[in-house]
N, C-alpha and C positions, 0 to 999 in steps of 0.2 A: 685386609690388614697388610701394612707395609713392613718390610724387613730391611733394616739398614745395618751393615756390618763394616768393621774395619779389620779385615783379615790380616793385613800386613803387620799391623802393630801387635796383634795377638800372636802372630807367628814368631816374631822375634822375642817376645816375652816367654814363649814356651821353649825356645831354644836355650834360654838361660836357666830354665828350671825343668825338672823332670816331668812335672805335671802342673797344668794351670789351676787345678783345684786343690793344690797342696795347702794345708792349713798353716797358719803362721807359726804354730808351735813345733813344726817339723824342721825349722831352720836352726842351724847350730849357732852358738854364740859367736858373734863377730860378723855374721852375714848381714849385709845391708843392701837389700835390693833397691833398685831405682823405682821412682814413683810410678812411671808408666808400666812397670812390671808388677807393681802391687795392684794397681787398679787403672783400667783403661776402658773408655767407652767408644762406641763406634761413631758417635756424632756429638756435637755440642749445642745444636739448636734444632728445633722442630717448628714447622709452620702448618697450621691446620686450616682446612676449608671451613666456610660457615656452616655447611651441612653437617659437620662433625665427622670424625674419623679416628682410627687407631693406628699407632705406629709401634713397631718392635725396636727396642734398643738392645744391642749385643754388649754384654759386659764381659771383659776379659780380665781375670784377677787371680792372684795367688792367695787371696785372703777371703775371709768372710766379709760380707758387705750388707748394708742396709740402705733403704731408699726412703726419702721423705719429700714433701712438697712444701714450698714456701711461696708467699705472695699469691696464693690461690684463693683470693678473697671471695670470689663468686662461686667457688667450688666447681668451676667449669671443667677442670682437668682431674683425672684420677689415674693411678698407676697400680700395677699388680705384677709380681708379688712385691712385698715390702722388705723381704729378707732373702739372702742367698749366699752361696759359697762357690768360689772359683768361677769358671766360665758359666754364664747364664744369660737369660733373656728376660727383660721386663717389657710389659706392654703399657703404653701410655694412651689413654682414651680421652677424647674431647667431645663434649656434648654439642648438639646443633646450636648455632647462634642465630636467633631470629630477631636480634635487636640491631640497632644502628651503632652499637659499641663494639670495640675490639677487646680481647682478653689476653692477659699474659700471666705467666707463673714461672717458677724455677723448680726444676727437678734436681734433687741433691742425692748423689750416691756417695756414701762414706765407707771406707774400709774399717774393719773392727780390729783393734789392738795394733794399729799401725799409726805412726805419727806422720800424717800427710794431709794436705788440704783436700776437703771433699771435692768431687768432680760435679760440675754444674751443667745442666742442659737447659737452655732458655726455650720456653714454650710460648707461642703466640697463635692467636686465632683472629683472623680478619673479621670485620663486621659484615653483615649481610647487605649487599647492594641489589635492589630489585625494584625497578620502576620503568614505566613506559614514558619516553620523552616525547615522541610524536605518534599520535594515534592515527590509524588509517582513515582516509576519507570515507564518510558514510553515505555519500551520494551513490545511488544505484548504478551499477556497471551496465552498459548497454548489452543487448542480446548478442552482439558480435563477440563479446568477451573483452577482457582488459585486466588491469592489475592496480593494486594500491600498495603503499609502502607504510611500514610501521618501524620505528626505531626504539630500542629498549636497552637498558643496562642491567646486567645480572652477574653477580658473583656466585649464584646458586645454579645448580642444574635446573633446567626449566622445561615446561611443557605448555602447549596450547591446547586447552581442553574445549570440547564442544559441549555447550549447555542448551537446555530447552529454550526455545525462542518465543513461546506463547503460553497461555494459561492452560492449555491442554497437555503441556509437557512434550511437545514435538521437538525432536532433536534436529532433524533435517539430514539430508544426504550431503556428505562432504566430498564425495568422489569427484565432483566437477571442479573442486577447488584444490589447487596445488600451492604448497607453502615452501618457500625457500628461506632458511636452510632446512626446514622440516617442522614437524609437529612437536619435536623434543630435541634437546641438545644440552651440552655442558656449558656451565658458566665460565667466565674468564676473571680477570683481575677486578672486574666491577667498574673499571674506568674506560674500557674500550667498548664503543657502541656495537650493538648487534642489529643488523638491518634485516627485517622480514619483508618478503614480497609475497603477497597473496594474488594469485593469478587465476582468472576464470576461463574455462573453456566456453565456446559458443553455446547459447541456450536455444536449442531447437524444439523446445516444448512450449505449450501454451500456458505454463505455470511460472509464476515468479519464484526465484530461488532465494531462500533465506537461511542464514547460518549465524549462530550466536557463539562467540568465542571469548575465552579469557586466558590470559597468560598468568601462570602461577608456578611455584616451585614444584619440581617433580618428586621431591623427598617429603617425608612426613614432617613438615614444618608449618608453623602457624605464624604468618606475618600479620602485623597490625594494619598495614596499608597495602593490600593487594591491588594491582591495577584493575580498573573497572572493566566489566565485560563490554563488548561492542558487537553490534549487529552489522553484517555485510549482506547486501542484497544485489540481485541481478534482475533486470527487466525480463518479462516473459517474451518469448518469441512471437513474431507477428506474421500473419499471412501476407501474401503479395498485396500491394496497394496500386491505386491509380490504373486499374485494368480497364482498357477501352478497346473497342473494335469499330473501325470505320469501313463503310462500304462506298466505293467510288465506281459507280457503273460506267462502263465504257461501251456497252452494247446491249441489245435486247436479251441476249443469252450469255453474256460475259460480264464479269465484274472483278475489280481489284479490291483486296481487303488489306487493312493495316491493323496489326496487333501491337499494343503498347502496354507496358506495366513497369512497376518497380518493386524490388524485393531487397530486404536487408540480409537474408540468408541465401545460400546457394539455391539455384533453381534446378529442379530435377526434371521437369517436363512442362511444356507449354504448347499451345496451338489453338486451332479453331475447329469446332465440330460443325459439319454441314448436314442439316436435316432437310428432307423433302416432306412437305406437309400436304397430305391428301386424304380425303375421306375421314377427316377428324383424327388422323393418326400421324405420327412423326417417324420417319424412317431415316436412320443414320446412313448417309451415302458416302461420307468421306471425313477424314480427320487430317487437317493440314498442320504440319510441324515445320520448324526451320530445318534446313538441310543438315546442319551439324548437330551433334548431341551435347555439345557444351553450351548451355544456354547462359546468356548474360543476366546479371542481376537487374540491369535496367534495359529491358528489351524493346526493340522497335523493328518489327519484322513485317515484310510485305508478301502477300500471296496473290495468286491469280486463279480465277475460276473461268474455265472456258467450256463452251459448248454444253451448257446446261439444258435441261429439258425446256422446251418452249411452253409459254403460257402456263407456268407453274409457280407455286409458292415455295419459298425456301426460307429456312430459319438457321441463323448462324449463332453459335454459342462459344465465346472465348473462355479459356481456362488457363490457369497457371498453378503449378505445384512446386512449393519450395520445401525446405526441410521441416517446416512446421505443419504444413497441410496443403489442401487444395482449395483454391478460390475460383469460383465460377462467376463470370461477369454477366451483365445484362444481355439478353438475347436481342437480335435484330432480325427483321423480316424484310423480304423484297419479292417482287413478282417479276418473272421474266415475261418477255413478249414473244412475238413470232419472228423468226428470221425473215429478212426482207424477201427472200425468194419464195417464202411460204405465205406472204401476206396477200390477201385478196381484197381489192378495192372495188367499190361500186363504180368509181370513175367520176364522170361529169354527169350532172343531172339538174333539172329545173325543180326548184324547191316547191314541193306540194302542188305540183302541176295539176293533179287530178282533183284537187280540192281547193279551188279558188286561188291557187298559186299563180295563175295567169289571169290578169284582169284587163278588160278592154273598156275604154271610155270612147264613145262615138259621138259624132256630130253629123251635120248634113253631108259634108264633103270630106271628112277625115276621121281617123280613129287613132287612139294612142294605146299601144299594147305594152303592159308593164309585167315584169317577171324577174325572178332572181335565179342566177346560175351559180352552182357550187361545185367543188371537187373535194373528195375526201382523201386524195392522194398526198402524202407527205414524202419528202420535205418540199416539194415544188410549190405548194400553196396555191395562191391565185394565179401564178404563172402556168398552172396546168391548163387554163382555158385558152385554147388556140383561136377559135373563131366562134362567133355567134351570128347567125344569119336568119332572116325571116322573109318569107315570100307570101304575097297575097294574090290569090288567083294566078299563081305561077310566076308572079313578078317579084324579083328579089329586091328587098329593101334593106339597106344598111343603116345601122344605128350606133350611137355611142352611149356607153353606160353612164348613168348619173354619177355613181361613185362605186368604189370597191374596197374590200379589205381582203385579208388572206383567204383565198378560196371562196370568196363570197362577192359576186358581182351583181349589181342591180341595174336592170335595163328599163328604159321607157322609150320605145320606138314609135314614132308618129308617121302615119301614112296619109298623104294628101291626094287630092284629085279624084276622090271617090264620088259616086252618084248617090243622091239622097234615096232613102227608103229602099236600099239595095242590100242583099245578103252576099257576104264574101267569105271565102275560106282562106285560112292562113296556116302557115307551118313555121315552127321555130326549130332550128337545128343548132345544137351545141356540139362542138368537136374539141376533144382534148388533145394536148400535145402527145407525141409518141413518148412512152415511158420506158426508160432503160430497164433491162431485165433485173438488175440488182435492186431495184426499188420495189419489186413485187409484181403481182398480176392484177390486171384491170379487167373487170367484167364488161364494162360499158364505156368505151372510149368515144362513142358518138351517141347522142340521144336526140330524139325529135318529139315534137308535140304538135298536134293539129287541132284546130278549132274553127269556129264560125262566129261571125258577128254581123249585125245589120245596122246600116247607117240610119240616121233619123229621116223621117219623111217630111213632106211639105204640108202645111195646114192653111186653108183659105183664110185670108184676112190677116195673116201673121206677117208683120213687117220684116221678119227675118227671112222670109222666103224670097228667093231671087226670081223664081218662075211661078206664076200663079198655077195652082193645081185645079184645072177645069175639067178634069176627067178625060175620058176617051173622046 
């Protein structure tokens, strides 16, 4: 309740008379007090809010007085008491105004048994202004957070109420949503816009956020056209995306790894787990992480693996953890080899020499010996073959290979000037080039193969014979 007084006027009126509550019949004949001494009010007009309220009016008088109301057609205003004497207080009450109309009335205070004009107080109550001009955008806010704006006009005290957003009556959690200037506040003149900003904090959960709100008067008023409820949503948080891990081998026991990913929320951890696979089990041997602990939302990190176990299977598993959860990528596997210094090569050899790998085609006076020479030493390939020589009965015969590819030389060496029907011994010797130690160990840098063949003999009457075979 509001109390409005005019102490100054009452003070001077009381100086002129012994008591402000003195009745008019106590004055002697000839006394003629002034009007403001007879009756004086603390104010001449009152303005009421649409919600309705009460005001006190101080009356300073030397007389009895009575109170009435005029032009109060809708009965919106009331006053109490209706009678009094001397100094007193009357309370004027206005009911809530839920219409688009304004109300007026006149409060009349009249002195009893004094000839003076009644004192009037003009009463007004403004109409209710309450509507939303610009509704907030209903597009979902991204998981990173954001804000939307709503503009409204209100002459009433207001509040933003949280309503159920589904058939099950779920209200929803509003702790993640901040509202400026707040969830409640006072109205203004009804002509000045009020701007509301709804701001979301980041959503680091895997659930969509939903809230249903409505702006309405905070007092017990029933408006015919309340602003409609509206639903605000925010996307659920997402796990890291585009997680990939590449293997770039640089050696038989070394490898370079690349980890890539993207995330919309802050990354808490990331890296690559290294497992050794053996005997049907996986053993975690290392977890590679970036050097710093502040991980990028869009990561691109490189790691190096050095001196792994030789001739072993390894499995690598990339992972990224953000505020929403952990995402594990597809695993990759690779096999290490032997370090060069631990590699053992057979060296140079004649292919399948013991099983028809060396063939001999004879004639009366010649023989053609064919064979293939190979080397399993890398990376020298065919250049590993240093020399290939052959001797028949101790006589060296040189030959040229028909063709060769990497590490695979084919020879067909022909021996002339032989005697018919004669047995010969031959030897093939293959010598490899000296191998540098860093390429590994060679068990056989020289290989030999010995064999026998017999030239064709002469047949009587055969026109191919140069010398008749007449026996001994």
